[in-house]
Structure formats: structure tokens, C-alpha cells
C-alpha positions, 0 to 999 in steps of 0.5 A: 620164619615158620614152616607154614610161611615157607610152604606158601612162599617157596617154589617147593612149597607152592609148586611141588604138587604131585599129580597121580599120573606123574611117574617116579622119574618126573616126581624126583626131577621136579622135586630136585629142581625146586629144592635146588632152586629154593636153596640157591636163591636163599644162599645167593640173596643171603650172601649178597646181603651179608657181603654188602653189610660187612663191606659197606654197611658197617665198620668195626669200632676202632678201640684204643688200647694201653701200651702194656696190653700183653693179651693182644700181642700173641703171635698170628697162627693159621686157623686149625678149622678153616672157613671152608671146613667150617661152612662145609660142616655147619652150613652143608652137612645139616642138609644131608642129615635132614635128607637122610632122616626124612627119607627114612621116615617117609619110607616107613610111613603111609600116605599119599604123594610120599615122594613129593612130600619128602622133597617139600618137607626136606627143603622147607626144614633146611631153608628154615635152618639156612634163614636162621643161620643167616640171621645169626650171622648178621647178628654176629657181624653187628656185635663184632663191629659194635663192640670192636674187641681186638683179637689176641693177635692184633699187634702181630697183624697191625704191625704198629709204627711204634715211633708214632706213639708214646709208650714210655709208660705201659699204661699210656693209651694208644688212640685211633689218631696215634695208631698207624698200622704198617701192614698194607692188608687192610682186610686183615686189620679189619678182621683183627678188630672183630674178636667178640663174639667168636663166629666159628664157635657160633656157627659150630654150636648152631649146627650142633644144637640143630642136629641134637634137637632134630635127631633126638626128637625125630628118633624119640617121636617116630620110634624108628630104629634107624633114626636112633642109630643115626642119632647115636652116631652123629650127635657125639660126632658133632659134639666132638667137632664143636668142642674142637672148633671152640677150643682151637679158636683160643689156642690159635690166638684168634679169640679169648675164652669169653669170645667163645662163650659169646658165640655159644650164647648167640647160637643158642639165642638163634636156634632155640626160639626157632626150633625148640617147639618143632617136632615135639609130638608124634602127631605134629611130625606125621600130620605136617608131612601128610603121613600116617604112622607106620603100622609096625612098631619100629621102636628100639 
């Protein structure tokens, strides 16, 4: 979904128009209200649709496996990067990055209704990010269930009843009809069947690539020294965190290296078509924000 469409279909894009008689407090209150409203709606609808899709819309392919497959007999370990940690960084932190950078750009630029347009622009960019994130998450869940690759700790989670299968020959295949998991936690067994691609890696790379594209282009096209400083600080930080997340998916026995590669490719496939052509020129940045370039040279 393009930013132009979002401007026409969101509360922030359609209703956050500044009246010259409005005072600053009213503009801020109005901008924050529509910003929160739009974000909450997108998050709520996306979450409800995903819970339905993952819970009832699709189920993992129950893949058979040979008795002697040692790759899925690894011990279960807790996530080093937990789900809350992952969501806070990959889903939440880009909002603050965009809000900070846009505030700096609007502060150093000239134009009418800058405060009102700041809230509108920040909201639209983040909503686009959320929608691409949601699309990528649906695609990831579909691939996980369609492929049905067993995780490295599958046997530890399933806890098969070995008396029900014939494993006298390591090459004997355990079919779905033969496999009886003694673990009563069905949700964990379902999760253990969805190894490819790595969702943690896809989310981490998704955030990293967006931040790299956004900060690099905003810094180079606006020439504002503070944006350069933010880029130089945050890009290495996101890079280290993303690599750490990807590596621990393997060391925690939740994924195979090819799962991590698959998650990386998926994230690139989602982010590049959506944002590769964004913020490519100086005029594109300022005109879309209804701003004039600053008179002073703010470049490094």
C-alpha cells in the first residue's frame, strides 16, 4: 500500500488538517489522537486476522521422518531473544526512530502547518511499515505450515511413544499414523512442526533493513548533521542485534541455518519492494511533507 493511499484512507491523513487559528496544544492533541487511533486500528485488525489464520485458517503439514534422523533430536532450550523482546525491537522501535528523525527534519525545514504535517507524515510512514510487517508475518506463517519442517528440538517436544513405531532400522520412516506424541501441550507440538523459515530472523531483518534504508537516505538526502549522527549510532546497533538474533536461533536449537537464511530472504522480499524507491531524492522528501528545504547548510 502506497503512502498516497494511506493519506486518503487513514484518520491522520484525512482529518489531521491544521487550522491556522488552532493553538499548539490543540494541534498536538489532535495529531496524537489520530496517530494513536490509526496505529491501534492497524495493530488490532492485523492481530485478530493473524490469530484466526494461525489458529483456524491453516495447520502445519505433518511431515514424516526417519527413525535415525539425529538433526531433530536436539535438546529444547528457551529462546535467548524472547517474543516480547523481538516485538519490542522489530515492531515498536521503528516508530521511535521515524518519530525522532521526522521531528528533526521538520524542525530544520520551512513550511506551513509543520506540526500538523509532522504527525501526519510520521503516522503514515509507520503505518506502511506495520502493514508490510503484517503481510510478511502472514507469508511466513503460510510457508511454515505449507513446508512443515520439523525443528531441531522436535523429538524433545513431541516425546514420541517409541513402542508404537518400528525403529529396528534407522532408515525406517515414522509416518503420521504411527507417531504418537505423549506431550499433552498441543500448541508446542504444532510450533515444533514450523521450522522454516525463521520468524525471529525475518522480523529482525525486517526492522534492520527498514532502518538502514530510512536512516541512510534521510541522512544523505536532507544533509542534516543530527540525522547523520542517529544513523551512525543506530545502524551498527541494529546490525549487531539482528546478527545476534539470527545466530541464537541456531544455537538455541530452534532453527537450522537454512531456516535463518529463508527468514532473511523473506524479509528482503517484503521490505525492498515497499521501501526501495522511498526517500530517493531530496525533492521527494520535502515535497511529500509540504516543506521547503532549509536555507542553512546542515550537511556534514
